[in-house]
C-alpha positions as CSV (number, residue, x, y, z in Angstrom):
1,M,-21.6,83.3,81.0
2,I,-23.3,83.7,78.1
3,S,-26.5,85.8,78.5
4,L,-29.7,85.5,75.8
5,S,-32.3,87.9,75.8
6,K,-35.9,86.7,76.1
7,L,-36.3,86.9,72.1
8,D,-33.3,85.1,71.3
9,F,-34.3,82.4,74.2
10,A,-37.5,82.0,72.4
11,K,-36.0,81.3,69.2
12,L,-34.0,78.8,70.3
13,I,-36.8,76.8,72.0
14,K,-38.8,77.3,68.7
15,F,-35.9,75.9,66.7
16,R,-35.3,72.9,69.0
17,R,-39.4,72.4,69.0
18,K,-38.6,72.4,65.3
19,Q,-35.9,69.9,64.8
20,K,-37.5,67.0,67.3
21,A,-40.9,67.6,65.5
22,E,-39.3,66.4,61.8
23,E,-37.3,64.1,63.5
24,P,-39.2,60.9,63.9
25,L,-38.3,58.7,66.7
26,V,-38.0,55.3,64.5
27,K,-36.9,55.7,61.1
28,P,-39.2,54.0,58.4
29,N,-36.2,53.0,56.3
30,K,-34.5,50.6,59.3
31,V,-37.9,49.1,60.0
32,I,-38.7,48.2,56.3
33,E,-35.2,46.8,55.8
34,T,-35.5,44.6,59.3
35,L,-39.2,43.8,58.2
36,K,-37.6,42.5,54.4
37,K,-34.6,40.9,56.2
38,D,-37.1,38.9,58.6
39,L,-39.0,38.0,55.8
40,I,-36.1,36.8,53.4
41,L,-35.0,34.9,56.1
42,R,-38.3,33.0,56.5
43,E,-38.8,32.2,53.2
44,Q,-35.1,31.2,53.0
45,L,-36.1,28.8,55.7
46,A,-39.3,27.9,54.4
47,L,-37.3,26.9,51.2
48,Q,-35.2,24.6,52.8
49,R,-37.9,22.9,54.7
50,T,-39.2,22.5,51.3
51,I,-36.0,21.2,49.9
52,L,-36.0,18.6,52.7
53,A,-39.5,17.3,52.4
54,N,-39.0,16.7,48.9
55,Q,-36.1,14.3,49.8
56,S,-37.7,12.6,52.3
57,T,-40.8,12.1,49.9
58,F,-38.1,10.6,47.4
59,L,-36.6,8.6,50.3
60,A,-40.2,7.0,50.8
61,F,-40.9,6.3,47.3
62,L,-37.7,4.4,47.3
63,R,-38.3,2.4,50.4
64,T,-41.8,1.5,48.8
65,A,-40.1,0.7,45.9
66,M,-37.5,-1.7,47.8
67,Y,-40.0,-3.2,49.9
68,F,-41.7,-4.2,46.7
69,S,-38.6,-6.0,45.5
70,I,-38.3,-7.5,48.6
71,V,-41.5,-9.3,48.2
72,A,-40.6,-10.1,44.5
73,L,-37.6,-11.8,45.4
74,S,-39.2,-13.8,48.5
75,A,-42.4,-14.5,46.2
76,R,-41.7,-17.9,44.7
77,N,-40.2,-19.3,48.2
78,L,-43.3,-18.2,50.1
79,L,-45.9,-19.2,48.0
80,Q,-46.5,-22.8,46.8
81,I,-48.5,-21.6,44.0
82,E,-48.2,-22.9,40.2
83,N,-47.8,-18.9,39.2
84,S,-45.4,-17.8,41.6
85,L,-43.4,-16.6,38.4
86,L,-46.0,-14.4,37.4
87,V,-46.6,-12.9,40.8
88,E,-43.1,-12.4,40.9
89,I,-42.9,-10.3,37.9
90,I,-45.9,-8.1,38.8
91,F,-44.5,-7.6,42.0
92,F,-41.0,-6.2,40.1
93,V,-43.1,-4.5,37.7
94,I,-44.8,-2.8,40.6
95,S,-41.7,-2.0,42.2
96,G,-39.9,-0.3,38.9
97,F,-43.4,1.8,38.7
98,I,-43.0,3.3,41.9
99,L,-39.0,3.9,41.7
100,L,-39.4,5.6,38.4
101,F,-42.5,8.0,39.4
102,G,-40.5,8.7,42.5
103,I,-37.7,9.8,40.7
104,I,-39.7,11.5,38.0
105,N,-41.8,13.2,41.1
106,F,-38.0,14.1,43.0
107,F,-36.8,15.7,39.7
108,K,-39.9,17.6,39.0
109,H,-40.3,19.4,42.3
110,K,-36.7,20.0,42.5
111,R,-36.9,22.1,39.2
112,M,-40.6,23.9,40.6
113,I,-38.5,24.7,43.8
114,K,-35.5,25.9,42.0
115,D,-37.7,28.0,39.7
116,N,-39.2,29.6,42.8
117,R,-36.4,30.5,44.5
118,K,-36.0,33.5,42.6
119,H,-38.5,34.7,43.9
120,I,-37.2,35.5,47.3
121,G,-37.5,39.4,48.8
122,D,-39.8,39.9,46.0
123,Y,-43.0,39.5,48.4
124,Q,-44.9,42.3,47.3
125,L,-44.7,42.0,43.5
126,Q,-48.1,39.8,44.1
127,Y,-49.7,42.3,46.0
128,H,-48.7,45.5,43.6
129,E,-50.2,43.8,40.7
């Protein structure tokens, strides 16, 4: 058996206390990395939801344009008025404007989403500037 003097024992206890005091319970780098990964995942999911919302909005514009074109096609048969051709043309023009606006809106927002994708993981830049 190893025998320790009281002095050696006291030095050993001091050394162990010093080691325990220096070692943190949780390493801060690991916590920060976990938080960064969590934030990056949340940002990725938010970006996917935004992309899906943009597509859904485009489909709503497309559906509305189709409704107006169906009204334009059936206006002559349903309306027994003299200017039914004029009403038909007006509905076709409105349908075209809605479709054109929907396409422009879709690509504009798609470009904005693509431009903002580069900021994923750089959430701290807003607070440090």
